Each structure stands twice: as C-alpha cells, then as structure tokens.
ZABADREN-154142 format. One record per residue (C-alpha): residue number from 1; residue in one letter; x negated, y, z negated. Coordinates in pm, whole numbers, padded with zeros to 5 digits. Each point is the difference from the previous one (the first is absolute). Example, Ala and Ser with C-alpha at 12.3 -4.5 7.8 and 13.67 -1.06 7.14 Angstrom:
BEGIN
MITOR num residu   east  north     up
MITOR   1      A -01230 -00450 -00780
MITOR   2      S -00137  00344  00066
This chain:
BEGIN
MITOR num residu   east  north     up
MITOR   1      X  00000  00000  00000
MITOR   2      X -00112  00356  00072
MITOR   3      X -00010  00168 -00344
MITOR   4      X -00031  00356 -00126
MITOR   5      X -00172 -00025 -00340
MITOR   6      X  00068  00280 -00247
MITOR   7      X -00241  00060 -00286
MITOR   8      X -00357  00113 -00072
MITOR   9      X -00115 -00203 -00301
MITOR  10      X -00174 -00327 -00075
MITOR  11      X  00312 -00217  00036
MITOR  12      X  00083  00155  00338
MITOR  13      X -00354 -00050  00132
MITOR  14      X  00003 -00365 -00111
MITOR  15      X  00340 -00050  00169
MITOR  16      X -00139  00147  00323
MITOR  17      X -00263 -00277  00016
MITOR  18      X  00244 -00273 -00106
MITOR  19      X  00261  00101  00257
MITOR  20      X -00261 -00029  00275
MITOR  21      X -00103 -00342 -00131
MITOR  22      X  00368 -00104  00016
MITOR  23      X  00008  00088  00371
MITOR  24      X  00185  00332 -00034
MITOR  25      X -00112  00324  00163
MITOR  26      X -00024  00317 -00210
MITOR  27      X  00092  00291  00230
MITOR  28      X -00123  00252 -00258
MITOR  29      X -00058  00046 -00372
MITOR  30      X  00141  00330 -00129
MITOR  31      X  00008  00162 -00342
MITOR  32      X  00318  00191  00082
MITOR  33      X  00296 -00078  00223
MITOR  34      X  00259  00220  00170
MITOR  35      X  00252 -00082  00276
MITOR  36      X -00229  00168  00254
MITOR  37      X -00247 -00287 -00040
MITOR  38      X  00252 -00238  00161
MITOR  39      X -00063  00155  00341
MITOR  40      X -00379 -00002 -00040
MITOR  41      X -00052 -00372 -00058
MITOR  42      X  00138 -00323  00144
MITOR  43      X  00109 -00222 -00289
MITOR  44      X  00280 -00232 -00110
MITOR  45      X -00049 -00013 -00377
MITOR  46      X -00093  00247 -00277
MITOR  47      X -00187 -00129 -00306
MITOR  48      X  00011  00259 -00279
MITOR  49      X -00233 -00018 -00300
MITOR  50      X  00203  00256 -00192
MITOR  51      X -00245  00099 -00282
MITOR  52      X -00268  00067  00262
MITOR  53      X  00216  00181  00260
MITOR  54      X  00205  00315  00037
MITOR  55      X  00335 -00097  00156
MITOR  56      X  00363  00085 -00070
MITOR  57      X  00310 -00225  00015
MITOR  58      X  00139  00229  00274
MITOR  59      X -00302 -00068  00222
MITOR  60      X  00028 -00375 -00054
MITOR  61      X  00373  00015  00066
MITOR  62      X -00067  00170  00335
MITOR  63      X -00250 -00275  00079
MITOR  64      X  00271 -00260 -00076
MITOR  65      X  00239  00191  00226
MITOR  66      X -00253 -00047  00280
MITOR  67      X -00012 -00375 -00059
MITOR  68      X -00332 -00009 -00187
MITOR  69      X -00027 -00278 -00260
MITOR  70      X -00089  00136 -00347
MITOR  71      X -00214 -00185 -00258
MITOR  72      X -00059  00176 -00333
MITOR  73      X -00274 -00059 -00258
MITOR  74      X  00091  00198 -00313
MITOR  75      X  00009  00000 -00378
MITOR  76      X  00314 -00089 -00193
MITOR  77      X  00064  00361 -00105
MITOR  78      X -00089  00147  00341
MITOR  79      X  00278  00212  00153
MITOR  80      X -00034 -00184  00333
MITOR  81      X  00066 -00330 -00178
MITOR  82      X  00346  00120 -00105
MITOR  83      X  00069  00115  00357
MITOR  84      X -00118 -00334  00139
MITOR  85      X  00215 -00200 -00241
MITOR  86      X  00308  00201  00096
MITOR  87      X -00075 -00040  00370
MITOR  88      X -00094 -00366  00009
MITOR  89      X -00360  00079  00100
MITOR  90      X -00246 -00261 -00133
MITOR  91      X -00228  00135 -00273
MITOR  92      X -00321 -00164 -00123
MITOR  93      X -00160  00072 -00336
MITOR  94      X -00300  00232 -00017
MITOR  95      X -00276 -00094 -00073
MITOR  96      X  00029 -00286  00248
MITOR  97      X -00073 -00340 -00150
MITOR  98      X -00090 -00292  00225
MITOR  99      X  00358 -00128 -00030
MITOR 100      X  00150  00339  00089
MITOR 101      X -00244  00040  00290
MITOR 102      X  00105 -00336  00142
MITOR 103      X  00368  00097 -00040
MITOR 104      X -00068  00322  00190
MITOR 105      X -00175 -00182  00284
MITOR 106      X  00280 -00261  00017
MITOR 107      X  00262  00274  00028
MITOR 108      X -00195  00181  00273
MITOR 109      X -00036 -00329  00187
MITOR 110      X  00376 -00071 -00022
MITOR 111      X  00086  00351  00116
MITOR 112      X -00240 -00028  00293
MITOR 113      X  00173 -00320  00111
MITOR 114      X  00347  00151 -00029
MITOR 115      X  00076 -00144 -00342
MITOR 116      X  00099  00338 -00140
MITOR 117      X  00288  00187  00165
MITOR 118      X -00095  00358  00095
MITOR 119      X  00370  00086  00035
MITOR 120      X  00071 -00109 -00358
MITOR 121      X -00302  00197 -00125
MITOR 122      X  00136  00304  00187
MITOR 123      X  00338 -00036 -00169
MITOR 124      X -00148 -00043 -00345
MITOR 125      X -00262  00274  00031
MITOR 126      X  00223  00259  00164
MITOR 127      X  00340 -00080 -00152
MITOR 128      X -00088 -00182 -00322
MITOR 129      X  00073 -00364 -00082
MITOR 130      X  00356  00069 -00120
MITOR 131      X  00096  00177  00322
MITOR 132      X -00176 -00267  00206
MITOR 133      X  00232 -00266 -00140
MITOR 134      X  00312  00209  00058
MITOR 135      X -00101  00080  00358
MITOR 136      X -00038 -00367  00082
MITOR 137      X  00339 -00091 -00146
MITOR 138      X  00201  00303  00116
MITOR 139      X  00041 -00075  00372
MITOR 140      X  00352 -00044  00132
MITOR 141      X -00093 -00053  00367
MITOR 142      X -00335 -00138  00114
MITOR 143      X  00063 -00056  00374
MITOR 144      X  00048  00339  00167
MITOR 145      X  00039  00071  00371
MITOR 146      X -00032  00360  00126
MITOR 147      X  00163  00061  00338
MITOR 148      X  00170  00265  00212
MITOR 149      X  00252  00006  00286
MITOR 150      X -00230  00219  00215
MITOR 151      X -00356  00122  00027
MITOR 152      X -00131  00326 -00142
MITOR 153      X  00175 -00015 -00337
MITOR 154      X -00317 -00044 -00206
MITOR 155      X  00074 -00367 -00071
MITOR 156      X -00362 -00116 -00015
MITOR 157      X -00105  00310 -00196
MITOR 158      X  00269 -00078 -00257
MITOR 159      X -00093 -00372 -00013
MITOR 160      X -00366  00087 -00059
MITOR 161      X  00077  00262 -00266
MITOR 162      X  00245 -00235 -00173
MITOR 163      X -00260 -00277 -00013
MITOR 164      X -00270  00238 -00127
MITOR 165      X  00243  00137 -00261
MITOR 166      X  00068 -00350 -00135
MITOR 167      X -00373 -00081 -00001
MITOR 168      X -00097  00324 -00177
MITOR 169      X  00270 -00073 -00257
MITOR 170      X -00164 -00332 -00087
MITOR 171      X  00204 -00239  00215
MITOR 172      X -00193 -00253  00208
MITOR 173      X  00123  00094  00347
MITOR 174      X -00034 -00178  00333
MITOR 175      X  00065  00210  00312
MITOR 176      X  00073 -00173  00333
MITOR 177      X  00033  00144  00350
MITOR 178      X  00276 -00201  00168
MITOR 179      X  00084  00250  00273
MITOR 180      X  00041 -00202  00319
MITOR 181      X -00093  00306  00204
MITOR 182      X -00354 -00004 -00150
MITOR 183      X  00026  00231 -00300
MITOR 184      X -00244  00263 -00120
MITOR 185      X -00043 -00107 -00361
MITOR 186      X -00371 -00074  00043
MITOR 187      X -00058  00363  00103
MITOR 188      X  00185  00140 -00301
MITOR 189      X -00219 -00212 -00231
MITOR 190      X -00320  00072  00200
MITOR 191      X -00068 -00373  00037
MITOR 192      X -00315 -00058  00205
MITOR 193      X -00065 -00359 -00099
MITOR 194      X  00278 -00239 -00091
MITOR 195      X  00006 -00360 -00113
MITOR 196      X  00299 -00112  00209
MITOR 197      X  00299  00143  00185
MITOR 198      X  00368 -00087  00023
MITOR 199      X -00039 -00116  00358
MITOR 200      X -00279 -00232 -00117
MITOR 201      X  00231 -00163 -00254
MITOR 202      X  00265 -00050  00268
MITOR 203      X -00244 -00156  00247
MITOR 204      X -00119 -00258 -00252
MITOR 205      X  00202 -00143 -00285
MITOR 206      X -00168  00051 -00336
MITOR 207      X  00068 -00363 -00094
MITOR 208      X  00235 -00266  00123
MITOR 209      X  00313  00004 -00210
MITOR 210      X  00027 -00279 -00256
MITOR 211      X  00197 -00060 -00314
MITOR 212      X -00288 -00063 -00241
MITOR 213      X -00057  00260 -00276
MITOR 214      X -00375  00016  00062
MITOR 215      X  00051  00074  00371
MITOR 216      X  00249  00273 -00091
MITOR 217      X -00254  00159 -00234
MITOR 218      X -00276 -00025  00263
MITOR 219      X  00226  00154  00261
MITOR 220      X  00081  00296 -00227
MITOR 221      X -00368  00056 -00070
MITOR 222      X -00074 -00006  00373
MITOR 223      X  00268  00263  00066
MITOR 224      X -00139  00226 -00273
MITOR 225      X -00350 -00047  00138
MITOR 226      X  00116  00153  00331
MITOR 227      X  00036  00343 -00162
MITOR 228      X -00277  00260  00015
MITOR 229      X -00061  00151 -00346
MITOR 230      X -00028  00378 -00035
MITOR 231      X -00316  00057 -00202
MITOR 232      X  00105  00341 -00131
MITOR 233      X  00332 -00135 -00129
MITOR 234      X -00026 -00360 -00127
MITOR 235      X  00377 -00040 -00033
MITOR 236      X  00053  00048  00378
MITOR 237      X -00060 -00262  00271
MITOR 238      X  00083  00040  00370
MITOR 239      X  00076 -00224  00298
MITOR 240      X -00014  00188  00335
MITOR 241      X  00244 -00086  00274
MITOR 242      X  00067 -00135  00343
MITOR 243      X -00311  00135  00169
MITOR 244      X  00014 -00167  00342
MITOR 245      X -00002  00100  00365
MITOR 246      X  00200 -00311  00092
MITOR 247      X  00363  00104 -00036
MITOR 248      X  00100 -00350  00107
MITOR 249      X -00204 -00165 -00275
MITOR 250      X  00169 -00330 -00081
MITOR 251      X -00054  00061 -00370
MITOR 252      X  00250  00287  00023
MITOR 253      X  00266 -00227  00148
MITOR 254      X -00020 -00287 -00249
MITOR 255      X  00273  00085 -00248
MITOR 256      X -00075 -00296 -00228
MITOR 257      X -00363  00103 -00031
MITOR 258      X  00092  00366 -00058
MITOR 259      X  00242 -00095 -00278
MITOR 260      X -00260 -00230 -00153
MITOR 261      X -00272  00268  00001
MITOR 262      X  00215  00282 -00138
MITOR 263      X  00161 -00232 -00254
MITOR 264      X -00345 -00114 -00110
MITOR 265      X -00119  00358 -00043
MITOR 266      X  00309  00100 -00198
MITOR 267      X -00018 -00304 -00229
MITOR 268      X -00377  00022 -00056
MITOR 269      X  00028  00364 -00105
MITOR 270      X  00281 -00076 -00243
MITOR 271      X -00181 -00305 -00140
MITOR 272      X -00303  00219 -00073
MITOR 273      X  00216  00240 -00201
MITOR 274      X -00005  00269  00268
MITOR 275      X  00224  00189  00240
MITOR 276      X -00007 -00034  00380
MITOR 277      X  00081  00307  00214
MITOR 278      X  00051 -00083  00368
MITOR 279      X -00002  00269  00269
MITOR 280      X  00260 -00123  00251
MITOR 281      X  00059  00130  00354
MITOR 282      X  00311  00174  00125
MITOR 283      X  00162 -00288  00193
MITOR 284      X  00185 -00246 -00231
MITOR 285      X  00038 -00242  00295
MITOR 286      X -00379 -00050  00022
MITOR 287      X -00088 -00342 -00142
MITOR 288      X -00260  00141 -00244
MITOR 289      X  00223  00285 -00114
MITOR 290      X  00299 -00228 -00043
MITOR 291      X -00199 -00243 -00215
MITOR 292      X -00145  00277 -00219
MITOR 293      X  00346  00147 -00061
MITOR 294      X  00167 -00336 -00053
MITOR 295      X -00249 -00102 -00271
MITOR 296      X -00013  00337 -00179
MITOR 297      X  00171  00065 -00332
MITOR 298      X  00012  00375  00065
MITOR 299      X  00011  00189  00331
MITOR 300      X -00095  00368  00020
MITOR 301      X  00143  00176  00306
MITOR 302      X -00193  00320  00066
MITOR 303      X  00167  00276  00204
MITOR 304      X -00005  00375  00035
MITOR 305      X  00324  00196 -00056
MITOR 306      X  00036  00070  00372
MITOR 307      X  00266 -00099  00255
MITOR 308      X -00223 -00243  00202
MITOR 309      X -00103 -00182 -00317
MITOR 310      X  00358 -00019 -00127
MITOR 311      X  00122 -00137  00332
MITOR 312      X -00271 -00266  00009
MITOR 313      X  00066 -00092 -00365
MITOR 314      X  00366 -00052  00086
MITOR 315      X -00096 -00230  00287
MITOR 316      X -00265 -00181 -00209
MITOR 317      X  00243 -00085 -00281
MITOR 318      X  00269 -00108  00248
MITOR 319      X -00253 -00217  00184
MITOR 320      X -00118 -00161 -00326
MITOR 321      X  00357 -00079 -00109
MITOR 322      X  00090 -00137  00344
MITOR 323      X -00313 -00215  00017
MITOR 324      X  00038 -00138 -00353
MITOR 325      X  00377 -00024  00023
MITOR 326      X -00025 -00253  00283
MITOR 327      X -00191 -00232 -00235
MITOR 328      X  00151  00061 -00346
MITOR 329      X  00315  00204  00058
MITOR 330      X  00063  00374 -00005
MITOR 331      X  00081  00019 -00371
MITOR 332      X -00322 -00178 -00098
MITOR 333      X -00194  00226  00236
MITOR 334      X  00149  00308 -00169
MITOR 335      X -00097 -00140 -00341
MITOR 336      X -00356 -00080  00111
MITOR 337      X -00064  00347  00139
MITOR 338      X  00186  00183 -00275
MITOR 339      X -00198 -00174 -00274
MITOR 340      X -00342  00037  00162
MITOR 341      X -00006  00320  00204
MITOR 342      X -00133  00320 -00159
MITOR 343      X  00035  00308  00217
MITOR 344      X -00288  00247 -00015
MITOR 345      X  00021  00343  00163
MITOR 346      X -00347  00125  00087
MITOR 347      X -00139  00346  00078
MITOR 348      X  00303  00168 -00159
MITOR 349      X  00048  00374 -00036
MITOR 350      X  00278  00129 -00230
MITOR 351      X  00225  00117  00283
MITOR 352      X  00207 -00251  00193
MITOR 353      X -00061 -00319 -00196
MITOR 354      X  00348 -00042 -00146
MITOR 355      X  00180  00054  00328
MITOR 356      X -00227 -00247  00177
MITOR 357      X  00079 -00270 -00253
MITOR 358      X  00375  00068  00016
MITOR 359      X -00023 -00041  00377
MITOR 360      X -00161 -00343 -00041
MITOR 361      X  00268 -00110 -00247
MITOR 362      X  00279  00110  00237
MITOR 363      X -00157 -00177  00297
MITOR 364      X -00030 -00329 -00188
MITOR 365      X  00368  00019 -00100
MITOR 366      X  00088  00054  00364
MITOR 367      X -00182 -00327  00075
MITOR 368      X  00200 -00176 -00274
MITOR 369      X -00319 -00059 -00198
MITOR 370      X  00091  00001 -00367
MITOR 371      X -00336  00076 -00155
MITOR 372      X -00059  00239 -00287
MITOR 373      X -00308  00164  00153
MITOR 374      X -00154  00237 -00251
MITOR 375      X -00328  00192  00031
MITOR 376      X -00233 -00199 -00223
MITOR 377      X -00299  00212  00093
MITOR 378      X -00038  00363  00106
MITOR 379      X -00363  00076  00086
MITOR 380      X -00069  00373  00048
MITOR 381      X -00185  00151  00292
MITOR 382      X -00375  00027 -00067
MITOR 383      X -00210  00286  00134
MITOR 384      X -00146 -00090  00341
MITOR 385      X -00367  00042 -00093
MITOR 386      X  00029 -00250 -00286
MITOR 387      X  00191 -00243  00220
MITOR 388      X -00262  00022  00274
MITOR 389      X -00287 -00052 -00241
MITOR 390      X  00174 -00301 -00151
MITOR 391      X -00034 -00180  00334
MITOR 392      X -00292  00164  00180
MITOR 393      X -00267  00066 -00265
MITOR 394      X -00274 -00254 -00065
MITOR 395      X  00110 -00031 -00364
MITOR 396      X  00230 -00289 -00081
MITOR 397      X  00110  00174 -00319
MITOR 398      X  00144  00290  00203
MITOR 399      X  00313 -00216  00036
MITOR 400      X  00257  00233 -00154
MITOR 401      X  00083 -00179 -00326
MITOR 402      X -00365 -00096 -00051
MITOR 403      X -00104  00360  00052
MITOR 404      X  00254  00109 -00260
MITOR 405      X -00164 -00240 -00246
MITOR 406      X -00339  00154  00082
MITOR 407      X  00083  00372  00014
MITOR 408      X  00345  00056 -00163
MITOR 409      X  00104  00243  00276
MITOR 410      X  00306  00210 -00068
MITOR 411      X  00098 -00041  00368
MITOR 412      X  00026 -00379 -00047
MITOR 413      X  00182  00001 -00334
MITOR 414      X  00350 -00029  00147
MITOR 415      X -00118 -00266  00247
MITOR 416      X -00153 -00212 -00278
MITOR 417      X  00311  00031 -00219
MITOR 418      X  00230 -00098  00289
MITOR 419      X -00219 -00294  00105
MITOR 420      X -00008 -00135 -00355
MITOR 421      X  00379  00034 -00013
MITOR 422      X  00039 -00200  00321
MITOR 423      X -00256 -00261 -00103
MITOR 424      X  00190 -00053 -00326
MITOR 425      X  00295 -00138  00202
MITOR 426      X -00212 -00313  00047
MITOR 427      X -00244  00009 -00293
MITOR 428      X  00144  00199 -00294
MITOR 429      X -00326 -00034 -00197
MITOR 430      X -00174  00226  00253
MITOR 431      X  00143  00304 -00179
MITOR 432      X -00192 -00066 -00320
MITOR 433      X -00314 -00109  00182
MITOR 434      X  00000  00313  00219
MITOR 435      X  00047  00220 -00307
MITOR 436      X -00282 -00179 -00182
MITOR 437      X -00249  00069  00282
MITOR 438      X  00118  00361  00036
MITOR 439      X  00182 -00017  00334
MITOR 440      X  00319  00140 -00154
MITOR 441      X  00105  00144 -00334
MITOR 442      X  00108 -00244 -00267
MITOR 443      X  00356  00126  00038
MITOR 444      X  00013 -00085  00371
MITOR 445      X  00340 -00164 -00037
MITOR 446      X  00142  00351  00021
MITOR 447      X  00039  00145  00347
MITOR 448      X -00263  00246  00107
MITOR 449      X  00093  00347  00121
MITOR 450      X  00003 -00113  00363
MITOR 451      X  00234 -00295 -00055
MITOR 452      X  00213  00191 -00246
MITOR 453      X  00052  00270  00262
MITOR 454      X  00112 -00258  00255
MITOR 455      X  00267 -00143 -00226
MITOR 456      X  00152  00318 -00138
MITOR 457      X  00351  00055  00121
C-alpha cells in the first residue's frame, strides 16, 4: 500500500523502516498534515503517530472523505483516540508494542486487499457511527430509474446529482448508464479509464444462471466488480453505458440477457446494502429502457414545465399504460405507475409552474388516465455559468451538489435543498445525512424560500 506517514519522532522513524520491510511504500513522512497534502502525494493510506504529529480530526475526516484509509497510533487519553473510537477508525496503543505493531500491519494488509470498506469508513468518519447505522437502515427504495419522455430535460444531470447526493450523505451508491442511445454519464463523471461498461455486460453473461447459493453470491460479486470506483468519493461507484458504434449489436436485442444483466445489477447493489440509480433513455419501448423501468422500485420522470415536455409526458404515460395493460390489465398498469412514478420538474422559475402542472393533470383526465400525478420534485433553475462548469470543467467535484458540499455557494442553496427533498422520496434518511455533512440546514424538512414561493396561493 502507498502510505503517507505522519509523525517526526522515534516511533514514526521506526515505523517507516518496518513498513518498507513489510512491502509497503511510504510516499512521504510529514510532521504536520493538512488537506492540501492530499493533492501533493499519491497514497492510499494514512498512518498517524499522534503524539509525534500535528494533525486535526477535521483534516483526517477530509482524508476519509477522499477514500483514504486511516490508521491511528495514539495514547488512551489522546483527543484523536476519542474521535477514532466514535468514527470506527482503528486505533493502536502508543508506544507501539510488538503485539500492537503486528496488529497495525495486519490491519493495513487487510485494507490493502479490500478487507476494510472505504465506504463504511466514510460514513463513520463523516457522519458518525450512530448516523451510519441509521443511513443503512433508512432506505425505502433502493432500485431507482431516472428517465424522461424527451431529450434536453436535464435527466442525466439530475441522475448524476442524485447519485452524488446519496453518496455524499453516506449511502453506498451505484450509478448505471442504461441509455440505449449511448448516454453521456461517463463525461459528467470525467471517467477516462473504466473497469467495464454496460454494453460489455450485455455481450457476455457474468455467470451462467444456476440455483446454487454459492453461484448466486459469486454472480453478485461479479456484478459489483464491474463498477468503477470514484476515488474522491468512496461511497460512489459507476458503470458507464452502451458505448458502441454497432446500433444493430445483438446484445441490444436479447431481451432475456438484458433483463438478466439489469436484474443482476439491481440485486447486487441491494445485497451490498446500497442504492442503484439507473439513467434510462427516453424511449420506454427500447428493450434496455423497458427492462430498467420494469425492474425499478421507483421511477423518476424528469421534465421541464414547458408545453413540449408536458405533451411528451402525456404520451409517455399513455404509452406505458398501454404497453403494460396488454400484459397485466389497465388497472394493474395504473397501480404500477402510480405507486412507482415520481414526477420531477427541472429548471423551474417561479412563474408558470403551477399552470403547467394543471395542464398536465387536465390532459391525463382527457385520456381517461386516473393517476394522481403530483410534483414530487421541483428543482430550481441554476445560473448558467455554474451549470456549464458542472459539465465542462476538468474538476469532477464541480458537479452541482458536490460543489455545494465544497464551497457552500448561496446560488446553489435552493438547488441543494430541492434535490434533497426529491431524493427523500426514495431514501428518507438522505435528509439527515445531507444535514450532517452540511449540504442543507438541519431543518431542511421545511420548504426553502424558493419552494415556499411556488406553493403560496
């Protein structure tokens, strides 16, 4: 493991030699540590000899946020020991005995081989162990599909920000590009090297399907292994999409294989205690889109409050009911859509929203579609410069909600509050997690000024 060693005394110097003897590489040995050091050195783990180093819990917490594994050597009454105990960070007694030294090396070895979960360390270090447990248990919907009836609504932008929001809030989040028109998710996340792609999974089955428990476990592990981890955010993992020049690719026509792959991804994410967010294309008749929607527990429909979007939403819902109604009956189709669909208006300005929604309600009644369509999400318009930078800069953390975590911009306050409100439709625990990491105020259940203005009569 590449290690940043913090300390300037005898114990630290001895550890430097012992780490090298154990086959680890010490990127640097520093007496002090600040978050700026994370960009100066390439390392995976931080070994802190607390009595011999100058380092604060805040700096170590920021290292944990970036996916760095923390190992603390400290005295029983050391302030960092109390922080480590509350965060689930392993602490080893100073001065290091031979037994404690061996325990430290064993823990580093396990972490290097994946035996310690960086996502769990993130939750514990950033949220605290109590909040970590509540986050993991407070998820109502774990299989989320984000779609739209037409292009240009900001569907992928919302899917990416929703996934990053969940990840920042301590939820292990898997983000999949299942847009059959070759989506742009990999550009939003600035992915240059990826482990696998969605089209790769479709071209080759992960494992042949069997009924044995061990094969089921192995299959789930293989699906999870397809995701590319995001180093700067250990709770986020990404699977890019259908990147192919062959529009007639047989893998895109094999409905059984598509259902198997998407079902495997959904189930593996849930089995790991996480949430899967799938970016789905605009055509519900496409075999990949249909499978992603069919298997989802929650479906976010992203539109803008404009006539073209309302018209296409009307057609999309009618098409879904007609398609499902042929198989299960119209009443069951209404129940499926009504229980799963969450409507999200995007790029909203205060004027014109209410009338647009009333128009959609009237049009559905004219089509004899008895759905109680309510606006579950109302995402405000974001200033164009910030929106452009979120996609075009070379910084992954310029993604809007991630940037709000980094800079606490007043211009993004309403956006963050609205996104948390929409995300809570699927994962109610995101409210507390987002408040704990500072994305929204602790009282975020109350409507912000923007949303309050929209709903005043």
